[in-house]
C-alpha positions as CSV (number, residue, x, y, z in Angstrom):
1,M,171.3,35.0,139.2
2,C,169.5,37.2,141.7
3,G,167.3,40.3,142.1
4,I,168.5,43.5,143.7
5,V,166.7,46.6,145.1
6,T,168.2,49.6,146.9
7,V,166.6,52.6,148.6
8,Y,169.0,55.4,149.3
9,G,167.9,58.2,151.6
10,K,169.3,61.4,150.3
11,N,168.0,63.7,153.0
12,P,169.7,63.1,156.4
13,E,166.7,64.8,158.2
14,R,164.3,62.1,156.9
15,R,166.2,59.0,158.0
16,A,163.7,58.0,160.7
17,L,160.8,58.4,158.2
18,D,162.8,56.6,155.6
19,A,163.2,53.6,157.9
20,E,159.5,53.4,158.4
21,L,158.8,53.6,154.7
22,V,161.3,50.9,153.9
23,D,160.0,48.6,156.6
24,R,156.5,49.1,155.1
25,H,157.3,48.7,151.4
26,M,160.4,46.5,151.1
27,P,158.6,43.2,151.6
28,A,156.4,44.0,148.6
29,M,159.4,45.1,146.5
30,L,161.3,41.9,147.3
31,A,158.2,39.9,146.4
32,T,158.3,41.2,142.9
33,L,161.9,39.7,142.6
34,A,161.0,36.3,143.9
35,R,161.4,34.6,140.6
36,R,164.9,36.0,140.2
37,G,166.0,34.8,143.6
38,P,163.8,31.9,145.0
39,D,166.5,30.6,147.4
40,E,166.9,33.4,149.9
41,Q,165.7,37.0,150.6
42,T,167.5,39.6,152.7
43,S,167.0,43.3,153.5
44,T,169.7,45.2,155.3
45,R,170.3,48.8,156.3
46,V,173.8,50.1,155.8
47,G,174.0,53.8,156.8
48,A,171.7,55.8,154.4
49,A,171.1,52.8,152.1
50,W,168.7,49.9,152.4
51,L,170.0,46.9,150.4
52,G,167.5,44.2,149.3
53,H,168.5,41.0,147.7
54,T,166.8,37.8,146.4
55,R,169.2,35.0,145.7
56,L,169.4,32.3,143.1
57,S,172.3,30.3,144.6
58,I,174.9,29.4,141.9
59,I,178.4,30.0,143.5
60,D,179.3,29.5,147.2
61,L,176.0,28.0,148.2
62,H,176.6,28.1,152.0
63,T,178.3,31.4,152.7
64,G,177.1,33.6,149.9
65,T,174.3,35.5,151.7
66,Q,174.2,39.2,150.7
67,P,175.1,41.9,151.4
68,V,178.8,40.9,151.6
69,Y,181.2,43.3,153.3
70,N,184.9,44.2,153.4
71,E,187.0,43.4,156.5
72,S,185.9,46.5,158.5
73,G,182.2,46.3,157.5
74,T,182.2,49.8,156.0
75,V,181.7,48.6,152.3
76,A,178.6,46.5,151.5
77,V,177.9,44.9,148.1
78,I,174.9,43.2,146.5
79,L,175.2,41.5,143.1
80,N,172.9,40.2,140.4
81,G,174.8,38.1,137.9
82,E,178.2,36.4,137.8
83,I,181.8,37.7,137.8
84,Y,183.6,35.1,135.6
85,N,187.1,36.2,136.5
86,Y,186.5,36.4,140.2
87,R,189.0,33.7,141.1
88,E,191.9,35.5,139.4
89,L,190.8,38.8,141.0
90,R,190.5,37.2,144.4
91,D,194.0,35.6,144.2
92,D,195.5,39.0,143.3
93,L,193.6,40.8,146.1
94,R,194.8,38.2,148.6
95,R,198.4,38.8,147.5
96,R,197.7,42.5,148.3
97,G,196.7,41.6,151.8
98,H,192.9,41.4,151.6
99,V,191.2,38.8,153.8
100,F,188.2,36.9,152.5
101,R,185.4,35.4,154.6
102,T,183.5,33.7,151.7
103,E,184.2,31.9,148.4
104,S,181.6,34.1,146.6
105,D,182.3,36.3,143.6
106,T,180.3,39.1,145.3
107,E,182.9,39.6,148.0
108,V,185.6,40.3,145.4
109,L,183.7,43.5,144.6
110,A,184.0,44.8,148.1
111,H,187.8,44.4,148.2
112,L,188.2,45.5,144.6
113,Y,186.4,48.7,145.5
114,E,189.0,49.2,148.3
115,E,191.8,49.0,145.8
116,H,190.3,50.9,142.8
117,G,187.4,52.9,144.0
118,E,184.8,53.7,141.4
119,D,187.2,52.4,138.7
120,L,186.5,48.8,139.8
121,F,184.0,48.0,137.1
122,R,186.5,48.0,134.3
123,H,188.4,45.1,136.0
124,L,185.4,42.8,135.9
125,N,184.6,40.2,133.2
126,G,181.0,39.1,133.7
127,M,177.4,39.8,133.4
128,F,176.3,41.9,136.4
129,A,174.2,44.5,138.1
130,A,176.0,45.5,141.3
131,V,175.4,48.0,144.1
132,I,178.2,49.1,146.4
133,H,177.7,51.3,149.4
134,D,180.7,52.9,151.2
135,Q,179.3,54.0,154.6
136,S,182.4,55.9,155.6
137,R,182.0,58.2,152.6
138,D,178.3,58.1,152.3
139,L,178.9,57.0,148.7
140,L,176.7,54.7,146.6
141,L,177.7,53.1,143.3
142,A,175.6,50.9,140.9
143,G,177.2,49.4,137.8
144,R,176.0,47.4,134.9
145,D,177.9,45.0,132.7
146,R,179.4,46.1,129.4
147,L,176.9,44.5,126.9
148,G,173.8,44.8,129.0
149,E,173.0,41.3,130.1
150,K,171.7,42.3,133.5
151,P,169.4,45.3,134.0
152,I,169.3,48.2,136.4
153,L,166.5,50.8,136.5
154,Y,166.3,53.8,138.8
155,W,164.0,56.5,140.0
156,D,165.5,59.7,141.5
157,S,163.7,62.2,143.7
158,P,164.8,64.9,146.0
159,D,164.6,62.6,149.0
160,H,165.2,59.1,147.6
161,L,167.0,57.1,145.0
162,V,165.3,53.8,144.3
163,L,167.0,51.3,142.0
164,A,166.1,47.7,141.1
165,S,166.4,44.8,138.7
166,E,162.9,45.2,137.4
167,L,160.5,48.0,136.7
168,K,157.7,46.5,138.8
169,T,159.9,46.7,141.9
170,I,160.3,50.4,141.6
171,L,156.6,50.8,141.0
172,A,156.0,49.3,144.4
173,W,157.7,52.4,146.1
174,P,155.2,55.1,147.1
175,G,155.3,58.3,145.0
176,V,156.5,56.7,141.7
177,G,154.2,57.9,138.9
178,R,152.8,55.9,135.9
179,D,152.7,58.6,133.3
180,I,153.5,57.1,129.9
181,D,156.4,58.8,128.1
182,P,155.4,59.5,124.4
183,L,158.9,59.1,123.1
184,S,159.3,55.7,124.7
185,L,156.0,54.7,123.3
186,A,157.1,55.7,119.8
187,L,160.3,53.7,120.3
188,Y,158.3,50.7,121.4
189,F,156.3,50.6,118.2
190,N,159.4,51.4,116.1
191,M,161.5,48.4,117.4
192,L,159.2,46.2,119.6
193,C,160.8,47.3,122.8
194,V,161.9,50.4,124.7
195,P,165.7,50.9,124.5
196,E,167.9,52.2,127.2
197,P,168.0,54.7,128.8
198,A,164.3,55.3,128.0
199,C,161.6,53.8,130.1
200,I,157.9,53.7,129.3
201,F,157.1,55.6,132.5
202,R,158.4,59.2,132.9
203,G,160.9,59.7,135.6
204,I,162.3,56.1,135.6
205,V,165.6,55.6,133.8
206,K,167.4,52.4,132.6
207,L,171.1,52.5,133.3
208,Q,172.8,51.9,130.0
209,P,175.3,49.0,129.5
210,A,178.9,49.8,130.4
211,H,177.8,52.6,132.8
212,Y,177.7,53.1,136.5
213,L,175.8,55.7,138.6
214,K,177.3,57.4,141.6
215,V,175.5,59.1,144.5
216,D,178.1,61.2,146.4
217,Q,176.7,63.2,149.3
218,G,173.3,63.0,147.8
219,R,174.3,64.1,144.2
220,L,173.7,61.6,141.4
221,S,175.9,61.4,138.3
222,V,176.2,58.7,135.6
223,H,179.5,57.6,134.0
224,R,180.7,55.3,131.3
225,Y,183.6,52.9,132.3
226,W,184.1,51.0,129.0
227,D,184.9,52.9,125.8
228,P,187.1,50.7,123.6
229,R,186.5,52.5,120.3
230,P,187.9,49.6,118.3
231,R,189.2,50.3,114.8
232,I,189.0,47.9,111.9
233,D,192.3,46.3,110.9
234,W,191.7,46.2,107.2
235,S,195.0,44.3,106.7
236,M,193.8,41.4,108.8
237,D,193.4,38.1,106.9
238,A,190.9,35.3,107.5
239,A,193.5,33.0,109.2
240,T,194.5,35.7,111.7
241,A,190.8,36.6,112.4
242,S,189.8,32.9,112.9
243,E,192.7,32.1,115.2
244,G,192.1,35.2,117.3
245,F,188.4,34.8,117.9
246,L,188.5,31.0,118.3
247,D,191.1,31.4,121.1
248,L,189.0,34.1,122.8
249,L,185.7,32.1,122.4
250,R,187.5,29.0,123.9
251,D,188.5,31.0,127.0
252,S,185.1,32.7,127.3
253,V,183.4,29.3,127.4
254,R,185.9,28.0,130.0
255,L,185.2,30.9,132.3
256,R,181.4,30.4,132.0
257,L,181.5,26.7,133.0
258,V,182.2,27.6,136.7
259,A,179.3,26.8,138.9
260,D,178.4,25.0,142.1
261,V,175.1,23.7,140.7
262,P,174.1,21.6,137.7
263,L,175.0,23.4,134.4
264,G,174.2,22.7,130.8
265,V,174.3,24.1,127.3
266,F,171.2,25.1,125.2
267,L,172.0,23.3,121.9
268,S,169.5,24.4,119.3
269,G,171.4,22.8,116.3
270,G,172.4,26.3,115.0
271,V,176.0,27.2,114.5
272,D,176.3,29.5,117.5
273,S,175.1,27.1,120.2
274,S,177.0,24.3,118.4
275,A,180.2,26.2,118.7
276,V,179.6,26.8,122.4
277,T,178.9,23.1,122.8
278,S,182.1,22.2,121.0
279,F,184.3,24.3,123.2
280,A,182.5,23.3,126.4
281,A,183.1,19.7,125.6
282,E,186.8,20.4,124.9
283,T,187.3,22.5,128.0
284,S,185.2,20.9,130.7
285,P,186.8,18.1,132.9
286,D,183.4,16.5,133.1
287,Q,181.1,15.3,130.4
288,V,179.0,18.3,129.2
289,R,175.2,18.2,129.4
290,T,173.3,19.5,126.5
291,F,169.6,20.2,126.0
292,S,167.7,20.6,122.8
293,V,164.0,21.4,122.8
294,G,161.4,20.5,120.3
295,L,158.6,22.8,119.4
296,A,155.6,22.2,117.2
297,G,156.0,22.2,113.4
298,D,159.1,23.3,111.7
299,M,160.6,24.8,114.8
300,D,161.8,21.3,115.9
301,E,165.6,21.4,115.4
302,R,166.4,18.3,117.5
303,P,167.8,16.3,114.7
304,F,170.6,18.9,114.1
305,A,171.2,19.2,117.8
306,R,171.4,15.4,118.1
307,A,174.1,15.3,115.4
308,V,176.2,17.9,117.2
309,A,175.8,16.2,120.6
310,A,177.0,12.9,119.1
311,H,179.9,14.7,117.4
312,C,181.0,16.4,120.6
313,G,180.3,13.4,123.0
314,T,177.9,15.3,125.3
315,E,175.3,13.8,127.7
316,H,172.3,14.9,125.6
317,T,168.8,15.3,126.7
318,E,165.9,16.0,124.3
319,L,162.8,17.8,125.6
320,F,159.5,18.6,124.1
321,V,157.8,21.7,125.3
322,R,154.8,20.9,127.4
323,G,151.8,23.2,127.6
324,D,150.7,25.5,124.8
325,V,150.8,29.1,123.8
326,A,147.4,30.0,125.4
327,E,148.8,28.8,128.7
328,A,152.1,30.6,128.4
329,F,150.9,33.9,127.0
330,P,149.4,35.4,130.2
331,L,152.3,34.2,132.3
332,V,154.9,35.9,130.0
333,M,152.8,39.0,129.4
334,D,152.2,39.6,133.1
335,Y,155.9,39.2,133.9
336,F,157.1,41.7,131.3
337,D,156.5,45.0,133.1
338,E,157.3,47.2,130.2
339,P,155.7,46.9,126.7
340,F,157.7,44.2,124.9
341,A,156.6,42.7,121.6
342,D,159.3,40.2,120.6
343,S,157.0,37.2,120.1
344,S,159.9,34.7,120.6
345,S,159.7,35.6,124.3
346,L,157.0,32.9,124.6
347,P,159.0,30.0,123.2
348,T,162.1,31.3,125.1
349,F,160.1,31.0,128.3
350,M,158.8,27.6,127.4
351,V,162.3,26.3,126.6
352,A,163.7,27.8,129.8
353,R,161.0,26.2,131.9
354,E,161.8,22.8,130.6
355,A,165.5,23.1,131.1
356,R,165.0,24.4,134.6
357,E,163.7,20.9,135.5
358,H,167.3,19.7,135.0
359,V,169.8,22.5,135.5
360,K,170.1,25.9,137.2
361,V,172.5,27.4,134.6
362,A,172.5,27.2,130.8
363,L,175.0,28.5,128.3
364,T,173.5,30.1,125.1
365,G,174.7,31.2,121.7
366,D,173.3,34.8,122.1
367,G,175.4,37.5,120.4
368,G,177.0,35.4,117.7
369,D,174.9,36.9,114.9
370,E,175.7,40.5,115.9
371,L,179.5,39.8,116.0
372,F,179.8,37.7,112.9
373,A,177.1,39.1,110.6
374,G,174.6,36.2,110.9
375,Y,171.5,37.9,109.7
376,T,170.6,37.8,106.0
377,S,169.7,41.5,106.2
378,Y,173.4,42.2,106.7
379,L,173.9,41.2,103.0
380,G,171.8,44.1,101.8
381,Q,173.6,46.5,104.1
382,A,177.0,45.3,102.8
383,R,175.9,46.3,99.2
384,L,175.1,49.9,100.1
385,R,176.9,52.4,98.0
386,G,175.9,55.9,99.0
387,G,172.1,55.8,98.3
388,R,169.3,53.9,96.7
389,V,170.4,54.4,93.1
390,T,174.1,53.6,93.5
391,S,173.2,50.7,95.8
392,R,170.8,49.3,93.2
393,L,173.5,49.6,90.5
394,A,175.9,47.6,92.8
395,R,173.4,44.8,93.1
396,L,172.8,44.7,89.4
397,V,176.6,44.5,88.8
398,A,176.8,41.6,91.3
399,E,173.9,39.8,89.5
400,V,175.3,40.3,86.0
401,F,178.9,39.3,86.8
402,G,178.2,36.7,89.4
403,R,180.4,38.2,92.0
404,E,180.3,40.8,94.7
405,P,181.8,44.2,94.0
406,A,184.5,45.5,96.3
407,Y,183.1,46.4,99.8
408,S,182.7,50.1,100.4
409,R,184.7,51.4,103.4
410,R,182.8,54.6,103.4
411,G,179.4,55.2,105.0
412,G,177.3,58.1,106.3
413,N,173.8,59.0,107.4
414,W,172.3,57.1,104.6
415,A,173.9,53.8,105.9
416,R,172.7,54.5,109.4
417,E,169.2,55.4,108.4
418,H,168.9,52.4,106.1
419,W,169.7,50.1,109.0
420,Q,167.4,51.9,111.3
421,D,164.6,51.3,108.8
422,V,165.6,47.6,108.5
423,R,165.2,47.3,112.3
424,S,161.9,49.2,112.3
425,L,158.6,47.6,112.6
426,V,156.7,50.9,112.3
427,S,158.8,53.5,110.4
428,P,159.2,57.1,111.8
429,A,156.9,58.2,109.0
430,E,154.2,55.7,109.9
431,L,154.4,56.6,113.5
432,E,153.0,60.0,112.6
433,R,149.8,58.2,111.5
434,W,149.8,55.7,114.4
435,L,150.2,57.9,117.5
436,S,147.4,60.2,118.3
437,G,149.7,62.6,120.0
438,G,152.2,62.7,117.1
439,A,155.4,60.7,116.8
440,A,158.5,61.7,118.6
441,D,161.9,61.9,116.8
442,V,163.1,58.4,117.2
443,R,166.1,58.9,114.8
444,R,167.4,61.7,117.1
445,F,167.1,59.3,120.1
446,Y,169.3,56.7,118.4
447,G,171.9,59.4,117.5
448,E,172.0,60.8,121.0
449,H,172.0,57.6,123.0
450,A,174.5,55.4,121.3
451,W,176.8,54.4,124.1
452,L,179.3,52.2,122.3
453,T,181.3,54.2,119.8
454,L,182.6,52.5,116.7
455,P,184.9,54.9,114.8
456,D,184.6,53.3,111.4
457,T,181.5,54.3,109.4
458,D,181.3,51.7,106.7
459,P,177.8,50.3,106.1
460,L,178.2,47.0,108.1
461,T,180.0,48.6,111.1
462,T,177.2,51.1,111.2
463,A,174.7,48.2,111.4
464,F,176.8,46.4,114.0
465,A,176.9,49.6,116.1
466,H,173.2,50.1,116.0
467,D,172.5,46.5,117.0
468,L,175.1,46.5,119.9
469,N,173.8,49.8,121.2
470,F,170.1,49.1,120.9
471,Y,168.8,45.8,119.4
472,L,171.0,43.4,121.4
473,P,170.5,44.8,125.0
474,A,166.9,46.1,124.6
475,D,165.4,43.2,122.7
476,L,167.5,40.0,122.6
477,L,169.1,40.2,126.1
478,K,166.0,41.6,127.8
479,K,164.0,38.7,126.3
480,V,166.4,36.1,127.6
481,D,166.8,37.8,131.0
482,M,163.1,38.2,131.7
483,A,161.9,34.9,130.1
484,A,164.6,32.9,131.9
485,M,164.2,34.7,135.2
486,L,160.5,33.9,135.1
487,T,161.6,30.2,135.5
488,S,164.6,31.0,137.9
489,L,167.1,29.8,135.3
490,E,170.5,31.6,134.8
491,C,171.6,32.0,131.2
492,R,175.2,32.8,130.2
493,A,176.4,34.0,126.8
494,P,180.0,33.3,126.0
495,F,179.9,35.4,122.8
496,L,179.4,38.5,124.9
497,D,182.7,38.3,126.7
498,H,184.0,41.9,126.2
499,R,187.4,40.7,125.0
500,L,185.8,38.7,122.2
501,V,183.5,41.6,121.3
502,E,186.5,44.1,121.1
503,F,188.5,41.7,118.9
504,C,185.5,40.9,116.6
505,L,184.9,44.6,115.9
506,T,188.5,44.9,114.5
507,I,187.8,42.2,111.9
508,P,187.1,43.6,108.4
509,P,183.4,43.3,108.0
510,D,183.5,42.0,104.5
511,L,185.5,38.9,105.8
512,K,182.4,37.9,107.8
513,L,180.3,37.8,104.6
514,R,182.7,36.4,102.2
515,G,181.1,35.0,99.1
516,G,177.8,36.6,99.9
517,S,177.2,34.1,102.8
518,P,176.2,35.3,106.3
519,K,178.7,34.3,109.0
520,R,181.0,32.8,106.4
521,L,184.2,33.5,108.3
522,F,182.8,31.9,111.5
523,K,181.6,28.8,109.7
524,D,184.9,28.3,107.9
525,A,186.8,28.5,111.1
526,L,184.6,25.8,112.7
527,A,184.9,23.4,109.7
528,D,187.0,20.9,111.6
529,R,184.9,21.1,114.8
530,L,181.3,20.6,113.7
531,P,179.3,18.5,111.2
532,R,179.1,20.0,107.8
533,D,175.3,19.7,107.6
534,V,175.1,21.9,110.7
535,L,177.5,24.5,109.4
536,E,175.9,24.8,106.0
537,R,172.2,24.6,106.9
538,P,170.2,27.8,106.3
539,K,169.8,30.1,109.3
540,H,166.6,29.2,111.3
541,G,165.7,32.0,113.6
542,F,164.0,31.3,116.9
543,G,160.8,32.9,115.7
544,A,157.2,32.4,116.4
545,P,154.2,31.7,114.1
546,V,152.3,34.8,115.2
547,T,149.6,34.4,112.5
548,D,148.9,30.8,113.5
549,W,148.8,31.7,117.2
550,V,146.5,34.7,116.8
551,R,144.1,32.9,114.5
552,G,144.3,29.7,116.5
553,P,144.8,29.2,120.3
554,L,145.0,33.0,121.0
555,R,142.1,34.1,118.9
556,A,139.6,34.4,121.8
557,I,142.2,36.4,123.9
558,A,143.1,38.6,120.9
559,G,139.5,39.3,119.9
560,D,138.5,40.2,123.5
561,L,141.5,42.5,124.1
562,M,141.3,44.4,120.8
563,Q,137.6,45.2,120.6
564,P,136.5,48.8,119.8
565,G,137.0,50.9,122.8
566,C,140.1,49.1,124.0
567,R,142.5,51.1,126.2
568,S,145.1,51.3,123.4
569,E,142.8,53.8,121.5
570,A,143.8,56.5,124.0
571,W,147.4,56.3,122.5
572,V,147.1,54.8,119.0
573,E,144.7,56.1,116.4
574,P,141.6,53.9,116.5
575,R,141.5,53.6,112.7
576,V,144.9,52.1,112.7
577,I,144.0,49.6,115.4
578,R,140.7,48.6,113.6
579,G,142.4,48.2,110.3
580,I,145.2,45.9,111.5
581,T,142.8,43.9,113.8
582,E,140.3,43.3,111.0
583,S,143.1,42.3,108.6
584,M,144.5,39.9,111.2
585,L,141.3,38.3,112.4
586,G,139.4,38.4,109.2
587,A,138.3,35.5,107.0
588,T,141.6,35.4,105.0
589,A,144.9,35.2,106.8
590,P,147.3,38.1,106.1
591,Q,150.3,37.7,103.9
592,G,153.8,38.8,104.8
593,W,155.5,39.3,108.2
594,R,155.0,42.9,109.0
595,L,151.3,43.1,109.7
596,P,151.2,40.1,112.1
597,L,154.0,41.7,114.1
598,Q,152.3,45.1,114.2
599,F,149.2,43.4,115.5
600,W,151.3,41.6,118.1
601,S,152.8,44.9,119.2
602,L,149.3,46.3,119.7
603,L,148.1,43.2,121.5
604,S,151.1,43.2,123.8
605,F,150.6,46.9,124.5
606,E,146.9,46.4,125.3
607,W,147.7,43.7,127.8
608,W,150.4,45.8,129.4
609,L,148.1,48.8,129.7
610,R,145.5,46.7,131.6
611,R,148.2,45.2,133.9
612,Y,150.6,48.1,134.6
613,A,149.3,51.5,133.5
């Protein structure tokens, strides 16, 4: 994994001044990306573009310095991420006459561009943020992987385009403003993060997954390169579905085992990471290394992970997280340069820090829940029947007769809005009371910025669409990317291979929840590969005991930050802040999950305001 930054001079008459600006500011910009690339830093001018790169060496340790060029030196490439099918692409390009100087996956992009031009991104299987500059045409391309594992943000002005892996990098360029965008703030409190393409600061844009931007003769445009529009095959049976996704998952794991550095698998003991472990052990020519991490209290899942490791014959290491939340909290909050209130970012960082002591790359189970209906909230979505009344009747029928009624293949706005409410921490109606400037229309944002189109409109597909468009990239993948990069650890997610995603979206949704059990199809397909106790255990999310933290080790920090007169009061109604803070820090601990998370969102926002705004 690496960090990238590019400054493109759009005005030919300013090139000398641009060079002076870049010389002055590029070192500070690269410094913000040091965690992403601790092994090497480079900054190179290629025509009108300055390409900066910080490297975490994973593949081709000795000749992989970036930028990497084509044979003539007219095409330069920098890459953050991994191209998993680079060997197959390289072999094909060699047959077509291309000459390679390195063994890196980055060089493949330079020659692939020569063959396919801006159409190159659809040939890639990987997680990536890549920049390609064609000096002969004065053309710049920047592309992001299909599901959004690796980020690209950009700021465009009449004279410059600045793009980078992190927001803090762009903020280091002169002239970039820090005016908070009200819509982005409303989205943050609605879903704990700011989804693409929005950014908390006006004028900065996040490139959406499956898109690339092009600057041609100084003109910027954005394009989508992946638009599969998968349709559900309602005739598909469980056997066909199981065979199809197991074959694809096996191949996805195989591709993600390629590395020139120590690699392991995060084995939590849950069904997703256990499945990845099983296929890794089957596919790898060497004994697979697995890591499970114990956290305090009921978050210790090491016994389940131990059983899977023994079953699969891995070289298993058990770790127990050192340090505590009070020590980790400021480190994580400082690194997240945009408001982000998924509290599991802290344990994710702590786990990644421990694993980094042993490996440079770790495979994860991210994405399995979104593809196979692993959340219990999907059960309620599956029972929707056109509105509250008919949905309630369907639930009563299920309770009386002891069986689920036929799944509805029809949906509509009611199904979409219901799932948006499920995913909301602060509802659109509540936002009107929270935000002193009034709430922006978050529902309209979700409708206008869904980049992955799923033609079917049944309730579950509607939920999957929302999660793949917004929840997965903006929350789950951002959390893993930032928390792991803070420790210089690369994480790979086999479930997010686009071939597997496309196939899973054709599986009838009700097959995934057979018998009213989340992820039933997936568990049944793995029955002969994993211990039954692991397959049938209740889902245990990688959550965080926010109430215990805030009323315990973080109480002093929380009390100091959220005092009357805190900076958040300029944006959130003081009465709302006071009411939530008093309920959270009062004599009696609050009940339920919503209020603690609302307090955490305010606490995170206050820290961010003091650090970045």
